[in-house]
BANU-747356 format. One record per residue (C-alpha): residue number from 1; residue in three letters; x, y, z. Coordinates in Angstrom, 1 decimal. Each point is the difference from the previous one (the first is absolute). Example, Ala and Ser with C-alpha at 12.3 -4.5 7.8 and 13.67 -1.06 7.14 Angstrom:
2
<num = 1 | residuo = ALA | c1 = 12.3 | c2 = -4.5 | c3 = 7.8>
<num = 2 | residuo = SER | c1 = 1.4 | c2 = 3.4 | c3 = -0.7>
This chain:
224
<num = 1 | residuo = UNK | c1 = -20.1 | c2 = -32.6 | c3 = 12.9>
<num = 2 | residuo = UNK | c1 = -0.9 | c2 = 2.1 | c3 = -3.0>
<num = 3 | residuo = UNK | c1 = 1.1 | c2 = 3.2 | c3 = 1.8>
<num = 4 | residuo = UNK | c1 = 3.3 | c2 = -1.5 | c3 = 1.0>
<num = 5 | residuo = UNK | c1 = 0.6 | c2 = -1.3 | c3 = -3.5>
<num = 6 | residuo = UNK | c1 = -0.5 | c2 = 3.4 | c3 = -1.5>
<num = 7 | residuo = UNK | c1 = 2.1 | c2 = 1.7 | c3 = 2.7>
<num = 8 | residuo = UNK | c1 = 2.8 | c2 = -2.4 | c3 = -0.7>
<num = 9 | residuo = UNK | c1 = 0.0 | c2 = 0.8 | c3 = -3.7>
<num = 10 | residuo = UNK | c1 = -0.1 | c2 = 3.8 | c3 = 0.8>
<num = 11 | residuo = UNK | c1 = 2.9 | c2 = -0.4 | c3 = 2.4>
<num = 12 | residuo = UNK | c1 = 2.1 | c2 = -1.8 | c3 = -2.6>
<num = 13 | residuo = UNK | c1 = -0.5 | c2 = 2.6 | c3 = -2.8>
<num = 14 | residuo = UNK | c1 = 0.5 | c2 = 2.9 | c3 = 2.5>
<num = 15 | residuo = UNK | c1 = 3.7 | c2 = -0.8 | c3 = -0.3>
<num = 16 | residuo = UNK | c1 = 0.1 | c2 = 1.9 | c3 = -3.2>
<num = 17 | residuo = UNK | c1 = -3.2 | c2 = 2.0 | c3 = 0.3>
<num = 18 | residuo = UNK | c1 = 0.8 | c2 = 2.5 | c3 = 2.7>
<num = 19 | residuo = UNK | c1 = -3.1 | c2 = 2.0 | c3 = -0.8>
<num = 20 | residuo = UNK | c1 = -2.2 | c2 = -2.5 | c3 = 1.9>
<num = 21 | residuo = UNK | c1 = 2.0 | c2 = -0.3 | c3 = 3.2>
<num = 22 | residuo = UNK | c1 = -2.4 | c2 = 2.1 | c3 = 2.1>
<num = 23 | residuo = UNK | c1 = -3.0 | c2 = -2.1 | c3 = -1.2>
<num = 24 | residuo = UNK | c1 = 1.9 | c2 = -3.2 | c3 = 0.8>
<num = 25 | residuo = UNK | c1 = 0.7 | c2 = 1.2 | c3 = 3.5>
<num = 26 | residuo = UNK | c1 = -3.7 | c2 = 0.8 | c3 = 0.5>
<num = 27 | residuo = UNK | c1 = -1.1 | c2 = -3.4 | c3 = -1.2>
<num = 28 | residuo = UNK | c1 = 2.6 | c2 = -1.8 | c3 = 2.1>
<num = 29 | residuo = UNK | c1 = -1.5 | c2 = 1.4 | c3 = 3.2>
<num = 30 | residuo = UNK | c1 = -3.1 | c2 = -2.2 | c3 = -0.5>
<num = 31 | residuo = UNK | c1 = 1.4 | c2 = -3.4 | c3 = -0.8>
<num = 32 | residuo = UNK | c1 = -1.4 | c2 = -1.5 | c3 = 3.3>
<num = 33 | residuo = UNK | c1 = -3.7 | c2 = 0.8 | c3 = -0.6>
<num = 34 | residuo = UNK | c1 = -0.5 | c2 = 1.7 | c3 = -3.4>
<num = 35 | residuo = UNK | c1 = -3.5 | c2 = 1.4 | c3 = -0.8>
<num = 36 | residuo = UNK | c1 = -1.7 | c2 = 0.5 | c3 = -3.3>
<num = 37 | residuo = UNK | c1 = 1.3 | c2 = 3.6 | c3 = -0.1>
<num = 38 | residuo = UNK | c1 = 3.6 | c2 = -1.3 | c3 = 0.2>
<num = 39 | residuo = UNK | c1 = -0.6 | c2 = -2.5 | c3 = -2.8>
<num = 40 | residuo = UNK | c1 = -1.5 | c2 = 2.8 | c3 = -2.2>
<num = 41 | residuo = UNK | c1 = 3.1 | c2 = 2.1 | c3 = 0.7>
<num = 42 | residuo = UNK | c1 = 2.3 | c2 = -2.8 | c3 = -1.0>
<num = 43 | residuo = UNK | c1 = -2.0 | c2 = -0.6 | c3 = -3.2>
<num = 44 | residuo = UNK | c1 = 0.2 | c2 = 3.7 | c3 = -0.7>
<num = 45 | residuo = UNK | c1 = 3.8 | c2 = -0.1 | c3 = 0.4>
<num = 46 | residuo = UNK | c1 = 0.1 | c2 = -2.9 | c3 = -2.4>
<num = 47 | residuo = UNK | c1 = -2.1 | c2 = 1.9 | c3 = -2.5>
<num = 48 | residuo = UNK | c1 = 2.3 | c2 = 3.0 | c3 = 0.3>
<num = 49 | residuo = UNK | c1 = 3.0 | c2 = -2.2 | c3 = -0.7>
<num = 50 | residuo = UNK | c1 = -1.8 | c2 = -1.5 | c3 = -3.1>
<num = 51 | residuo = UNK | c1 = -0.8 | c2 = 3.5 | c3 = -1.3>
<num = 52 | residuo = UNK | c1 = 3.6 | c2 = 1.1 | c3 = 0.4>
<num = 53 | residuo = UNK | c1 = 1.8 | c2 = -3.2 | c3 = -1.0>
<num = 54 | residuo = UNK | c1 = 1.6 | c2 = 1.9 | c3 = -2.8>
<num = 55 | residuo = UNK | c1 = 2.2 | c2 = 1.9 | c3 = 2.5>
<num = 56 | residuo = UNK | c1 = 3.6 | c2 = -1.2 | c3 = -0.4>
<num = 57 | residuo = UNK | c1 = 2.7 | c2 = -0.4 | c3 = 2.5>
<num = 58 | residuo = UNK | c1 = 2.4 | c2 = 2.8 | c3 = -0.6>
<num = 59 | residuo = UNK | c1 = 3.4 | c2 = 0.2 | c3 = 1.7>
<num = 60 | residuo = UNK | c1 = 1.9 | c2 = 2.2 | c3 = -2.5>
<num = 61 | residuo = UNK | c1 = 1.6 | c2 = 3.4 | c3 = 0.4>
<num = 62 | residuo = UNK | c1 = 3.5 | c2 = 1.4 | c3 = 0.0>
<num = 63 | residuo = UNK | c1 = 2.9 | c2 = -2.4 | c3 = 0.5>
<num = 64 | residuo = UNK | c1 = 1.1 | c2 = 1.6 | c3 = 3.3>
<num = 65 | residuo = UNK | c1 = -1.1 | c2 = -1.8 | c3 = 3.1>
<num = 66 | residuo = UNK | c1 = -1.3 | c2 = 2.4 | c3 = 2.7>
<num = 67 | residuo = UNK | c1 = -2.3 | c2 = -1.5 | c3 = 2.6>
<num = 68 | residuo = UNK | c1 = -2.9 | c2 = 2.3 | c3 = 0.8>
<num = 69 | residuo = UNK | c1 = -3.0 | c2 = -0.8 | c3 = 2.2>
<num = 70 | residuo = UNK | c1 = -3.2 | c2 = 1.7 | c3 = 1.2>
<num = 71 | residuo = UNK | c1 = -1.9 | c2 = -0.8 | c3 = 3.1>
<num = 72 | residuo = UNK | c1 = -3.2 | c2 = 1.0 | c3 = 1.8>
<num = 73 | residuo = UNK | c1 = -2.2 | c2 = -0.9 | c3 = 2.9>
<num = 74 | residuo = UNK | c1 = -3.5 | c2 = 0.4 | c3 = 1.4>
<num = 75 | residuo = UNK | c1 = -1.1 | c2 = 0.1 | c3 = 3.6>
<num = 76 | residuo = UNK | c1 = -2.5 | c2 = -2.5 | c3 = 1.4>
<num = 77 | residuo = UNK | c1 = -1.6 | c2 = -0.9 | c3 = -3.4>
<num = 78 | residuo = UNK | c1 = 0.6 | c2 = -3.8 | c3 = 0.3>
<num = 79 | residuo = UNK | c1 = -2.1 | c2 = -2.4 | c3 = 2.1>
<num = 80 | residuo = UNK | c1 = 0.3 | c2 = 0.3 | c3 = 3.8>
<num = 81 | residuo = UNK | c1 = 1.5 | c2 = 3.5 | c3 = -0.2>
<num = 82 | residuo = UNK | c1 = 3.2 | c2 = -1.0 | c3 = -1.8>
<num = 83 | residuo = UNK | c1 = 1.6 | c2 = 2.2 | c3 = -2.7>
<num = 84 | residuo = UNK | c1 = 0.8 | c2 = -0.7 | c3 = -3.6>
<num = 85 | residuo = UNK | c1 = 3.5 | c2 = 0.6 | c3 = -1.4>
<num = 86 | residuo = UNK | c1 = 1.1 | c2 = -0.3 | c3 = -3.6>
<num = 87 | residuo = UNK | c1 = 3.1 | c2 = 0.5 | c3 = -2.1>
<num = 88 | residuo = UNK | c1 = 1.5 | c2 = -0.7 | c3 = -3.4>
<num = 89 | residuo = UNK | c1 = 3.5 | c2 = 0.1 | c3 = -1.5>
<num = 90 | residuo = UNK | c1 = 1.4 | c2 = 0.7 | c3 = -3.5>
<num = 91 | residuo = UNK | c1 = 3.5 | c2 = -0.4 | c3 = -1.4>
<num = 92 | residuo = UNK | c1 = -0.2 | c2 = 3.6 | c3 = -1.2>
<num = 93 | residuo = UNK | c1 = -2.7 | c2 = 2.7 | c3 = -0.1>
<num = 94 | residuo = UNK | c1 = -1.1 | c2 = -0.9 | c3 = -3.5>
<num = 95 | residuo = UNK | c1 = -0.1 | c2 = -3.8 | c3 = 0.3>
<num = 96 | residuo = UNK | c1 = -2.8 | c2 = -2.3 | c3 = 1.1>
<num = 97 | residuo = UNK | c1 = -0.3 | c2 = -1.1 | c3 = 3.6>
<num = 98 | residuo = UNK | c1 = 1.9 | c2 = -3.2 | c3 = 0.9>
<num = 99 | residuo = UNK | c1 = -1.3 | c2 = -0.3 | c3 = 3.5>
<num = 100 | residuo = UNK | c1 = -3.1 | c2 = 1.1 | c3 = 1.9>
<num = 101 | residuo = UNK | c1 = -2.0 | c2 = -0.8 | c3 = 3.1>
<num = 102 | residuo = UNK | c1 = -3.1 | c2 = 1.0 | c3 = 1.8>
<num = 103 | residuo = UNK | c1 = -0.6 | c2 = -1.3 | c3 = 3.5>
<num = 104 | residuo = UNK | c1 = -1.6 | c2 = 0.7 | c3 = 3.4>
<num = 105 | residuo = UNK | c1 = 2.1 | c2 = 0.7 | c3 = 3.0>
<num = 106 | residuo = UNK | c1 = 0.4 | c2 = -2.8 | c3 = 2.5>
<num = 107 | residuo = UNK | c1 = -1.2 | c2 = 2.1 | c3 = 2.9>
<num = 108 | residuo = UNK | c1 = -2.2 | c2 = 3.1 | c3 = 0.5>
<num = 109 | residuo = UNK | c1 = 2.0 | c2 = 3.2 | c3 = -0.3>
<num = 110 | residuo = UNK | c1 = -1.2 | c2 = 3.1 | c3 = 1.7>
<num = 111 | residuo = UNK | c1 = 1.3 | c2 = 2.8 | c3 = -2.3>
<num = 112 | residuo = UNK | c1 = 0.5 | c2 = 0.8 | c3 = -3.6>
<num = 113 | residuo = UNK | c1 = 3.7 | c2 = 0.6 | c3 = 0.8>
<num = 114 | residuo = UNK | c1 = 0.4 | c2 = -3.6 | c3 = 1.2>
<num = 115 | residuo = UNK | c1 = -1.8 | c2 = -1.5 | c3 = -3.0>
<num = 116 | residuo = UNK | c1 = 2.1 | c2 = 2.0 | c3 = -2.5>
<num = 117 | residuo = UNK | c1 = 3.1 | c2 = -0.9 | c3 = 2.0>
<num = 118 | residuo = UNK | c1 = -0.8 | c2 = -3.7 | c3 = -0.4>
<num = 119 | residuo = UNK | c1 = -0.6 | c2 = 0.5 | c3 = -3.7>
<num = 120 | residuo = UNK | c1 = 3.4 | c2 = 1.6 | c3 = -0.4>
<num = 121 | residuo = UNK | c1 = 1.6 | c2 = -2.8 | c3 = 2.0>
<num = 122 | residuo = UNK | c1 = -1.5 | c2 = -2.8 | c3 = -2.1>
<num = 123 | residuo = UNK | c1 = 1.0 | c2 = 1.9 | c3 = -3.2>
<num = 124 | residuo = UNK | c1 = 3.6 | c2 = 0.4 | c3 = 1.1>
<num = 125 | residuo = UNK | c1 = 0.2 | c2 = -3.7 | c3 = 0.7>
<num = 126 | residuo = UNK | c1 = -1.6 | c2 = -0.8 | c3 = -3.4>
<num = 127 | residuo = UNK | c1 = 2.5 | c2 = 2.4 | c3 = -1.7>
<num = 128 | residuo = UNK | c1 = 3.0 | c2 = -1.6 | c3 = 1.8>
<num = 129 | residuo = UNK | c1 = -1.2 | c2 = -3.5 | c3 = -1.1>
<num = 130 | residuo = UNK | c1 = -0.2 | c2 = 1.1 | c3 = -3.6>
<num = 131 | residuo = UNK | c1 = 3.4 | c2 = 1.7 | c3 = 0.3>
<num = 132 | residuo = UNK | c1 = 1.5 | c2 = -3.3 | c3 = 1.3>
<num = 133 | residuo = UNK | c1 = -1.5 | c2 = -1.9 | c3 = -2.9>
<num = 134 | residuo = UNK | c1 = 1.5 | c2 = 2.5 | c3 = -2.5>
<num = 135 | residuo = UNK | c1 = 3.4 | c2 = -0.3 | c3 = 1.7>
<num = 136 | residuo = UNK | c1 = -0.2 | c2 = -3.8 | c3 = -0.5>
<num = 137 | residuo = UNK | c1 = -0.7 | c2 = 0.6 | c3 = -3.7>
<num = 138 | residuo = UNK | c1 = 3.0 | c2 = 2.4 | c3 = -0.2>
<num = 139 | residuo = UNK | c1 = -2.2 | c2 = 3.0 | c3 = -0.6>
<num = 140 | residuo = UNK | c1 = 1.2 | c2 = 3.3 | c3 = 1.4>
<num = 141 | residuo = UNK | c1 = -2.2 | c2 = 2.9 | c3 = 0.9>
<num = 142 | residuo = UNK | c1 = 0.5 | c2 = 3.5 | c3 = -1.5>
<num = 143 | residuo = UNK | c1 = -1.0 | c2 = 1.7 | c3 = 3.2>
<num = 144 | residuo = UNK | c1 = -1.3 | c2 = -0.6 | c3 = 3.5>
<num = 145 | residuo = UNK | c1 = -3.4 | c2 = -1.7 | c3 = 0.1>
<num = 146 | residuo = UNK | c1 = -2.8 | c2 = 2.7 | c3 = 0.4>
<num = 147 | residuo = UNK | c1 = -3.2 | c2 = -0.4 | c3 = 1.9>
<num = 148 | residuo = UNK | c1 = -2.9 | c2 = 2.5 | c3 = -0.2>
<num = 149 | residuo = UNK | c1 = -2.6 | c2 = 0.5 | c3 = 2.7>
<num = 150 | residuo = UNK | c1 = -2.7 | c2 = 2.5 | c3 = 0.6>
<num = 151 | residuo = UNK | c1 = 0.4 | c2 = 0.4 | c3 = 3.8>
<num = 152 | residuo = UNK | c1 = 2.3 | c2 = 2.9 | c3 = 0.5>
<num = 153 | residuo = UNK | c1 = 0.4 | c2 = -0.6 | c3 = 3.8>
<num = 154 | residuo = UNK | c1 = 1.3 | c2 = -3.6 | c3 = -0.7>
<num = 155 | residuo = UNK | c1 = 2.4 | c2 = 1.2 | c3 = -2.6>
<num = 156 | residuo = UNK | c1 = 1.4 | c2 = 2.7 | c3 = 2.2>
<num = 157 | residuo = UNK | c1 = 0.3 | c2 = -2.4 | c3 = 3.0>
<num = 158 | residuo = UNK | c1 = 1.9 | c2 = -2.6 | c3 = -2.0>
<num = 159 | residuo = UNK | c1 = 2.4 | c2 = 2.7 | c3 = -1.1>
<num = 160 | residuo = UNK | c1 = 0.6 | c2 = 0.9 | c3 = 3.6>
<num = 161 | residuo = UNK | c1 = -2.2 | c2 = 3.0 | c3 = 0.5>
<num = 162 | residuo = UNK | c1 = -1.9 | c2 = -0.2 | c3 = 3.2>
<num = 163 | residuo = UNK | c1 = -0.3 | c2 = -2.6 | c3 = 2.8>
<num = 164 | residuo = UNK | c1 = -3.1 | c2 = -2.1 | c3 = 0.8>
<num = 165 | residuo = UNK | c1 = -0.7 | c2 = -0.6 | c3 = 3.6>
<num = 166 | residuo = UNK | c1 = -2.2 | c2 = -2.5 | c3 = 1.8>
<num = 167 | residuo = UNK | c1 = 0.1 | c2 = -2.4 | c3 = -3.0>
<num = 168 | residuo = UNK | c1 = 2.2 | c2 = -2.9 | c3 = 1.2>
<num = 169 | residuo = UNK | c1 = -2.0 | c2 = -2.5 | c3 = -2.0>
<num = 170 | residuo = UNK | c1 = 1.2 | c2 = 1.8 | c3 = -3.2>
<num = 171 | residuo = UNK | c1 = 3.6 | c2 = 0.6 | c3 = 0.9>
<num = 172 | residuo = UNK | c1 = 1.4 | c2 = -3.1 | c3 = -1.8>
<num = 173 | residuo = UNK | c1 = -1.6 | c2 = 1.1 | c3 = -3.3>
<num = 174 | residuo = UNK | c1 = 1.0 | c2 = 3.6 | c3 = 0.6>
<num = 175 | residuo = UNK | c1 = 3.7 | c2 = -0.6 | c3 = 0.6>
<num = 176 | residuo = UNK | c1 = 0.2 | c2 = -2.7 | c3 = -2.7>
<num = 177 | residuo = UNK | c1 = -1.2 | c2 = 2.5 | c3 = -2.6>
<num = 178 | residuo = UNK | c1 = 2.3 | c2 = 2.7 | c3 = 1.2>
<num = 179 | residuo = UNK | c1 = 2.9 | c2 = -2.4 | c3 = -0.2>
<num = 180 | residuo = UNK | c1 = -0.9 | c2 = -1.0 | c3 = -3.5>
<num = 181 | residuo = UNK | c1 = -0.1 | c2 = 3.7 | c3 = -1.0>
<num = 182 | residuo = UNK | c1 = 3.3 | c2 = 0.9 | c3 = 1.7>
<num = 183 | residuo = UNK | c1 = 1.7 | c2 = -3.0 | c3 = -1.7>
<num = 184 | residuo = UNK | c1 = -1.2 | c2 = 1.3 | c3 = -3.4>
<num = 185 | residuo = UNK | c1 = -1.9 | c2 = -3.2 | c3 = -0.7>
<num = 186 | residuo = UNK | c1 = -3.1 | c2 = 2.0 | c3 = -0.9>
<num = 187 | residuo = UNK | c1 = -1.0 | c2 = 3.6 | c3 = -0.5>
<num = 188 | residuo = UNK | c1 = -3.5 | c2 = 1.1 | c3 = 1.2>
<num = 189 | residuo = UNK | c1 = -1.8 | c2 = 2.8 | c3 = -1.7>
<num = 190 | residuo = UNK | c1 = -3.4 | c2 = 1.7 | c3 = 0.7>
<num = 191 | residuo = UNK | c1 = -2.6 | c2 = 0.3 | c3 = -2.7>
<num = 192 | residuo = UNK | c1 = -3.6 | c2 = 1.4 | c3 = 0.1>
<num = 193 | residuo = UNK | c1 = -2.7 | c2 = -2.6 | c3 = 0.6>
<num = 194 | residuo = UNK | c1 = -1.8 | c2 = 1.1 | c3 = -3.1>
<num = 195 | residuo = UNK | c1 = 3.0 | c2 = -1.1 | c3 = -2.2>
<num = 196 | residuo = UNK | c1 = 0.9 | c2 = -3.2 | c3 = 1.9>
<num = 197 | residuo = UNK | c1 = -0.7 | c2 = -2.9 | c3 = -2.3>
<num = 198 | residuo = UNK | c1 = 0.0 | c2 = -2.5 | c3 = 2.8>
<num = 199 | residuo = UNK | c1 = -3.1 | c2 = 1.7 | c3 = 1.4>
<num = 200 | residuo = UNK | c1 = -2.1 | c2 = -2.4 | c3 = -2.0>
<num = 201 | residuo = UNK | c1 = 1.6 | c2 = -3.0 | c3 = 1.7>
<num = 202 | residuo = UNK | c1 = -1.7 | c2 = 1.0 | c3 = 3.3>
<num = 203 | residuo = UNK | c1 = -3.2 | c2 = 1.9 | c3 = -1.0>
<num = 204 | residuo = UNK | c1 = -3.0 | c2 = -0.4 | c3 = -2.3>
<num = 205 | residuo = UNK | c1 = -0.1 | c2 = 2.1 | c3 = -3.1>
<num = 206 | residuo = UNK | c1 = -2.3 | c2 = 0.9 | c3 = -2.8>
<num = 207 | residuo = UNK | c1 = 0.4 | c2 = -1.3 | c3 = -3.5>
<num = 208 | residuo = UNK | c1 = 2.2 | c2 = 2.8 | c3 = -1.3>
<num = 209 | residuo = UNK | c1 = 2.2 | c2 = -0.1 | c3 = 3.1>
<num = 210 | residuo = UNK | c1 = 0.5 | c2 = -3.7 | c3 = -0.3>
<num = 211 | residuo = UNK | c1 = 0.8 | c2 = 0.2 | c3 = -3.7>
<num = 212 | residuo = UNK | c1 = 2.6 | c2 = 2.6 | c3 = 0.7>
<num = 213 | residuo = UNK | c1 = 1.5 | c2 = -2.2 | c3 = 2.7>
<num = 214 | residuo = UNK | c1 = 0.0 | c2 = -3.1 | c3 = -2.3>
<num = 215 | residuo = UNK | c1 = 1.8 | c2 = 2.0 | c3 = -2.7>
<num = 216 | residuo = UNK | c1 = 2.6 | c2 = 1.1 | c3 = 2.4>
<num = 217 | residuo = UNK | c1 = 0.7 | c2 = -3.3 | c3 = 1.9>
<num = 218 | residuo = UNK | c1 = 0.0 | c2 = -2.0 | c3 = -3.3>
<num = 219 | residuo = UNK | c1 = 1.8 | c2 = 2.8 | c3 = -1.9>
<num = 220 | residuo = UNK | c1 = -2.3 | c2 = -0.3 | c3 = -3.0>
<num = 221 | residuo = UNK | c1 = 1.3 | c2 = 3.4 | c3 = -1.2>
<num = 222 | residuo = UNK | c1 = 3.0 | c2 = -1.9 | c3 = -1.5>
<num = 223 | residuo = UNK | c1 = -2.4 | c2 = -1.6 | c3 = -2.5>
<num = 224 | residuo = UNK | c1 = -0.6 | c2 = 3.3 | c3 = -1.7>
């Protein structure tokens, strides 16, 4: 009961503290039968939030609205061989993130290509959802929504370079993404994995790496 109470509070505050999403995902895997280790990790997360409670929610930046997202995926790093995918979206490159998620795939995927493809698919759907909300508010975009990923093979495939064979279980996702790209609903661009800020949504990091990720996703640079 104590563990579930703490986890519920962490889940609530994670709506504006995207820097703890990976920790929340890890803790949520053990709700059925948590051990002392999981309770200690939950308490450690609460202590981290207490030490950093001064961090504000920053959504500022230029007035132009230009949706931009980053996504990443790991292979087989979740329980039962599932993969972890993560993504976050900003209203422009210098603004704070308005949406982010970290989750495990519903099924076991057998290749890094497939896990990255699913990450891009979920990111495109999240981007389209945010775009629809902006339309309802009468906000127009200054350019086509951009998505950055660090798997070059996925980026090239979505843009029509190459044909994947023997992957019927992935075809719906593949052609959905190609259709979205050809309709100019999104633009997909490759970036190196070392500069992909969403990398910290799927992988553990050291203290300097996590600090850099926190500054980027919460755009604390605007406070200078």
